[in-house]
N, C-alpha and C positions, 0 to 999 in steps of 0.2 A: 488418437486422441479422441476421448467418449464424454469430459467433461471440463467445461470451459467456464471461467469465470472472468468477468467484468465488475471496472466502477462505471456507472451511469446516471446521469444527469434525468431524472423523473418530470415530464411536464404535467403539470395540472391542464386536464380539459374534461371531454365527458365523463360523467360519475362511471364506475362501472370499471372503466378500461383505465390500464396500467400502460402509458406511451412513455418511452426512455429512448436516451440516445446514446452511446457509445464510440470509442475506436476500435476496429480489430483489421486482422491483414485478410488478402483475399482467400486463404488457407483456410484461416479459422473462420470466415462466413460460411464460407462451402462445408464445411469439417460440420457444423451443426445446422443447416439449409438446403433446401433444396428447390433447384428451379426447376418447376414442374411444368413443363410443358403440354399445352393444350392438347387434346387428340380422340380416337373415338375407341371405345372395349371394342372387340367382335360381337357384341350386342347391340351395338348402334349408341351405346351410354358415352356420353361426355366426362370425359376424365382432366384434370388440368386444368390450366387456364394462362399460362406464359402462351405468348405470340412465338412463333417459331426464330430463332437466331437471323440478324442482318447481317450478314457477312461484309458488304461495304460497310455499313456502319461499322461494323466492330474493328475492321482492319484501320476505320480512320480513328478510333480513339486509339488503337494501338500504337499506329505512325507515331501518336502524340506522346502518349503514358513512355517510351521508351527514352526521352528527352530527360535531361538529369535533372533541369526544370518542373518535370510537369509536377498537376496539384492536381484533385480531385475533389474537389468542395460538395459537391452535391451527396448529398447522403442515399446512400444502398436501406430500404424499406426492405423490411424484414418479419412476418407475421408467424407469429407461435398460436398453438394451440393449446398445448401440455409442453410439460417438457420443461420447465424454466420454474426460476424459484427468486425471490424476490427477496432482500432483509433492509430495511430502512436506515439508514446510518444519520439521518439527520441533514436539514439544511436541501431538501431536495434530493441528495447523492444516493443510489441504491448499492446495492452488491445484489447482482445477475450472475445467475448458477445456471447455466445451461448442460443438460442430462440429454448427451446422444448415445448413451449408451446402448438402448432399444430402436435406435433409427434417428434420423435427424427430424427433430421436432420441428424447424423453420419454414419458412416457404419463401422465398423470395418474389416479392410484390413488383415492385421497382428497382432497376438498376442492374437487371441480368445481361444486358450486353456489356456495361461496365465491368464487371466480373468475370465475364468471360474472354474480355480483350485484356487482362491483368494475370489469366492462366496460362496467357501464352508466351509472358516475357518476365525474365528473371531480375526481380525488383524484390531482396529480401526487406523483410520489414516494413516494406510501404501499407501504409495501413488506409482502410476506407471509414467515413462517419458511417457507423447504423444509424440508423432510428426506427426501433422495434414498438411491436404494439400484440398487445397477448388478445386474442379471438376466443371468444365462447365455443364456438363449433365452425367445419368446414364453411357452412354458410355465410355466415359471419366474414371469414376471410375473405370468400369469393365477391360478396357484396364490397369489401372494402377496396377489391382487386379494381373492379368496374367502376366505384366512384371515384377512387385517385388516379385512374388513367383515363378515364372518359374526358378529361381536362386538355390530356395530351394527344400528340399526334400516332396513338393506337389504331390500329386499322377495323374499320366500323364492323367489318363482315366477324371480327374475334368478340367486339363489344356484341352483339346483336346472338351472337351462336352462344354468349354466357349467359344471358337473361332469361331463359328459362329455368334457368337451375339455383335461382339466385332469388330469395328471399326480400321483402321489406327496402323496394328502392322506390326512391322520386314516384310521385306521381305520374310525371311526364315520361315515364319508362313503361307503364300501366300497357296500352296498346302496342309496343314496341314488341313489351314482351310475350305476348301471347300471338302475336303475330309471327315471330320467332319460334317458338315450338311449337306452332302447325307447320312451318317450312320444316323444322327441324323432323318434325315425325315423316311426313313428307318425303322426306331424303333420306330418313335411315329406318323405314320400318318397313321390312322385309314385305314381298307383295304390292308396296306402292308402284303406283302409276308415276314417278319421279324416280322411284328408288336412284342414289346416286347418282342425279339429274343436275342437282342443283351445286353451285358453286359458293362451297363456303372454305372456312379458313382450315377446315379439316377435312374438307374435298374438295379440294383447286382443280381437279379434273373434270368437276361439272362445269357443265356449258350454258346452266340459265343460271341470270342474276337470281344472288340471293332477294336482293334489295326490290327486285322488279315483283319477286314472288312477296314478300312482305306487303309493298303498296297493295297487291292481287288481296290480300287478305284484311290487310285494313281497311281497304274500303269495303269490302262485302260486311266486317263489320261495325263500321262506322254508319252506313246505310244503305244495307242490302239484308241478305240473304241470314249470315251470319249474327246480325243484330237481331233476327227473331230468334235464335236459338238458345240467346242469352237466358232465358224464362228457365230451360229445361236444365236438370240436373246435368246429363250429359254433352253438355252445349260444346265442350272443346272436340268428344269422338263427333259429333253431327257437323262440325265444321269438318273437320280431317275428313270425313267419307264424302262431303259433298261435293269439295275441290277434285279430290282423290276420282270421284266418279267422272268428275267432269273433264277430265285429263284421260282417263281413259277412253271417255268416248273421241277427245281430240285424236286419239293415237290411232281410230278407227276410222275416221272421218279424212281426217289429212296425214295417212301414213307416213306418204312420199316425202311429205311438208315438213315432218315433226321426227321420225323415226333416224338417228344418225347425223342428222342436222347440227348444225352452229346460228348461232346469230349472226355470223357474216353471210351463211346461205340460206339463212331462212329467217324473214321479220317474224313467224310464228315462237321463234325460241327468242326471239329479241325482246325486250326490256318494254320498248314500244309494244308490240305484239302481245306479250304475256298479260301488261296492265289491264292493254285495252280490251282482251279475251277476257277480262274478269268482268267486263259489263255485258259482253254478250251471254255470258252464266248468270250473270243478275238476272236479263231479261227472260232467259228461258227458264228460270225457276219461276218469276213473276207469270209469266204468260200460257207454260207448258205445264207449271208444278212437277218440272224436272229437279229431281234429287240424285236418279239412278243413271250409271253410263247409256242404258237403252232409253231411259226417257230424255236425254241430252241429244242422241245422237240423230232425231230425224229434225230436231231443228239448225242444226248443223253441217246439214244434207243440204237443208236447202239455203243456209249463207253462203255455203262453197262457191259454189259459177262466180258469187261477187270478190273472192278472196283474190290476192296476188301475193303471198307470203314469198314464193322463188322464183316469179318470171311474169315478163305482165305489167300493169298499172293502174294507180289505184285511182278510183272515182272521188274528189274529196265534195263535201259535203255543198260547199260552195261552185261547183260546176267542174273545179279544175282536174287537173289529169297531176298522177304524180307516178315516175316510173319506182318499182316494187321495192328496189332497194335505197331509195330516197328521203325514206321514212326513216327517225333519226330518234332517239329519244332523249328529246326535248318537251317540256310541257304544253308547246305549241303541236306539236306533230303529235304526240301522246292523245290530245283532247280531238286534235282531226280525223285521227285513225279511228276513234270510237265513235264519231259521229259518224264515219263513212260505213260503219261495220254494222250500227245498231239503223242506220237508212236502209242499208242495204236489206237488212233483216227484217225489215217491217215491208217492203217492195217486195222481196221474196215471199214471203205469208201471206200477201195480196194475191200472189198470181196462181199462188198453191190453192187459196181460197176460191177463186172464181174457176179454176180447171176442176174440181171439185164438185163444187155446183153448180157446173155448165153453163 
């Protein structure tokens, strides 16, 4: 079937947007709309936006739907860019014609688990409500997906990974969007020091926390080196290059504590270590004008004897001693680790200066 016709109720909402609702079977919905799951193309470009199926959730819905008294009052949300014709029939009723002859024109924005659950059972004629909207382009479609799902228990990792590909979001997303863009580039740019290392929705095998890396970026952008780059037209490239060079230096100086390690075997790859090392990068940028791998290496070499990423103990700012694996990703522990690293770096600099100057 390539053409679908429904009678729908049209709602008066934002000017320039058509919002309407109708009832359709699961087969009809999947006949004119796609569940476009998020993923990466071979070149690292993001495609799609839907999270992967949650098997346990689908099973729960399916176990309920097989009952004779099962109902699904919540509407499935479908967005269209084209392929839909509306004819006003008066009293807010419209005739909807969906043309799927050139491919499915709709995208499921919300309700994919319900549709998947329905597809696995025999329930002829069972209809779901469909709330539909027509978007002007794919960017607006992604924007609607983020805004609709941000108030629901959607994985934050998926929201953050989508942000760089969405324009026109509220101001509260601005810093997160920039940080997510840098993290995406670090994770998917060939020859990046962190290529494939960051755990994201489309890269679950990564070991470094994406939220920790976003904090790393946002801290620098709010009051550090990256903030100084804003005046340059290529500030995003400068931000990416700075962080990439810093982690190239980490691989050289802390090789055994970095390469092949996980957050459980090395606190350098742990969320606390990642965020804390962002402040070390800022210190080296400020004091040594370090922006390249070779510029960062001398300062990291001075710091190395005072670290306990995989064994030993940390000397905290207050003089207390903490076992290496007792540093947790809590605000208090992160702050104490930052203070310890910066204090140790200053101490190492003084000793180095005394040796050099006799």
